[in-house]
N, C-alpha and C positions, 0 to 999 in steps of 0.2 A: 193655399199652402204647399212645397214640394215635397215631393215624394220621399225623399230622402229625409225630412225633419219627421216625416210621419212612423216612417220606420224607427228611427231612433226615440221616438215617443216610446211606440210599441216596446221596441227593445227592453229601454228603461223601466217600462210598467212592467212586463213580463219577469226583469230581474228584481224589483221590489217585491212582486206578487211571490216569486220564487223562495225569497229570503224570508218573508212573514209567514209562509208556510214550514220552510225548516223551524223557525223558531216556535211557531205552534206546535209542531210535533216536538219539539225537544219540552215546551211546557207538558205537553198530553203524556208525555212518558213520565216525567217526574210523578205526576200524580197516580198515573197508571203503576207504578213501583211501589208508590205506596200501599196502594189497593191491594196489590200483590202479596206484599208482607203480610197484612191484615187476613187476606182468603187462606194463605200457607196457617198462619197463626189457629185460624178457627181449625181448619181440617186436623192439624195436629192436635188440638184440644178435643175435638169432638172423634178423633182416631178413626177417620174415613179411611178407605182403603184405595180406593180406584176411582176414577173419572167415569160419570153418566154421560154417555153421549147425546141419547134421545130421551124422553119421558111416553115412548109409545110400547113396542112390543118388549118382551122379555129378552130378545136375542139382540135387540139394539141397544137394550139399556148398558149391556157391558157387556160386549162380544167373547171375552173369555170363559164368562159363566153361560155360557148358550148350552141348550141340549140339542140334541142330536134332529129332534121333530120340530122344534120352535119354527124354525124358518117355514113352513107349511101351515101352522097352526092345526089343523085339522086332519088331512092328508095329503100325500105329496101333490096332489092336482088342484087342490084350492088356489084361489087368486090372492096375490096377497095385497092384505087392503091397507097396510100402513106406506107411508111415502118414503120414511128411511129405510126400509126393508130393501128398497131397490137399489139403496147406496150401501148401506152396511150388510154384507151377508155375514151368518156364522164363521168361526175361525176355521182354516183349511183341517185341522184334523177332526174338527167333528162332521165335515161331510163328506170324508172318505167311508166307503163302505168296508163294514167288517167283515 
């Protein structure tokens, strides 16, 4: 088989794959929009206020409601034992020294 035919076959296969991925993304988005509408209605009916980022420490559950010493749990030199604590810090206004 000539290399040019191999290249054309590969290109055609890649284009078909790309188009099928685009169609799949469109169908997934349509289903996700319906789910998002259901979740939005649930949040409104339960009167939930804010997003819960993680389920671990209280300062990573909701950064705007963190208290001053929650990031250290017991004292400022204790080690962080929650993985999300290394990714989500308390809000800047809570880290300022007064």
